[in-house]
C-alpha positions in Angstrom: 0.3 6.4 13.6 -0.1 3.9 10.8 -0.2 0.3 11.8 -0.3 -2.7 9.4 -2.9 -5.3 10.3 -2.5 -7.5 7.2 -1.7 -7.7 3.5 -3.0 -9.5 0.5 -1.5 -10.4 -2.9 -3.8 -9.9 -5.9 -2.7 -11.4 -9.2 -4.5 -12.1 -12.5 -5.3 -10.8 -15.9 -7.7 -7.9 -16.5 -9.6 -8.3 -19.7 -11.5 -5.1 -20.6 -14.1 -5.0 -23.4 -11.3 -3.8 -25.8 -10.0 -7.4 -25.8 -6.5 -6.5 -24.8 -5.4 -8.5 -21.7 -3.6 -6.6 -19.0 -1.8 -8.7 -16.4 -1.6 -7.4 -12.8 0.4 -8.3 -9.7 -0.5 -6.1 -6.7 -0.2 -6.0 -3.0 -2.9 -4.6 -0.7 -1.6 -3.4 2.6 -4.4 -3.2 5.2 -3.8 -0.7 8.0 -5.4 1.3 10.8 -4.5 4.9 11.3 -5.3 7.8 13.7 -4.3 10.4 11.1 -7.9 11.4 10.2 -9.0 14.1 12.7 -12.7 13.6 11.6 -12.6 10.0 12.9 -12.8 9.2 16.6 -10.6 6.3 17.2 -8.9 4.4 14.4 -9.7 4.4 10.7 -9.2 1.2 8.6 -7.8 1.6 5.1 -6.0 -0.3 2.3 -3.0 0.8 0.3 -2.7 -0.8 -3.2 0.7 -1.0 -4.9 2.2 -2.9 -7.7 4.3 -5.7 -6.1 7.4 -4.5 -8.0 6.9 -1.0 -6.6 6.5 -2.4 -3.1 9.7 -4.4 -3.4 11.5 -1.2 -4.5 10.3 1.1 -1.8 9.9 -1.1 1.3 12.8 -1.9 3.6 11.4 -5.3 4.8 9.4 -8.3 3.5 5.6 -8.2 3.6 5.5 -10.8 6.4 7.4 -8.3 8.6 4.8 -5.6 8.2 2.0 -7.2 10.3 1.4 -5.6 13.7 4.1 -3.1 13.1 4.0 0.7 12.8 4.8 2.1 9.4 6.1 5.4 8.1 4.7 6.2 4.6 6.8 8.8 2.9 5.3 10.7 0.0 7.1 13.1 -2.4 5.8 15.4 -5.2 6.3 13.9 -8.6 4.8 15.5 -11.7 2.5 17.7 -9.7 1.1 14.9 -7.4 2.2 13.1 -4.3 3.7 9.7 -4.8 4.5 7.1 -2.2 8.3 6.8 -2.4 9.2 4.8 0.8 7.7 2.5 3.4 9.7 2.1 6.6 8.9 -0.1 9.6 9.4 1.2 13.1 
């Protein structure tokens, strides 16, 4: 079970020491899960995505995620697992 308990938008400009500005526009999805067998009860975590990626892979608006159970679908891409879909139950 993965249940969304909140979300947060993070926007700004990252300015590393190289002097090159890098704009960012992310969403953090805060959720609780019982998927970790080493944890008794629920584990709280956050999932960070580019907002444009979230809009491409989620079937609802961010406001509709709160207090809902999610299905996070991962697929192998280039030798690693990549989040490819977020569904709300």
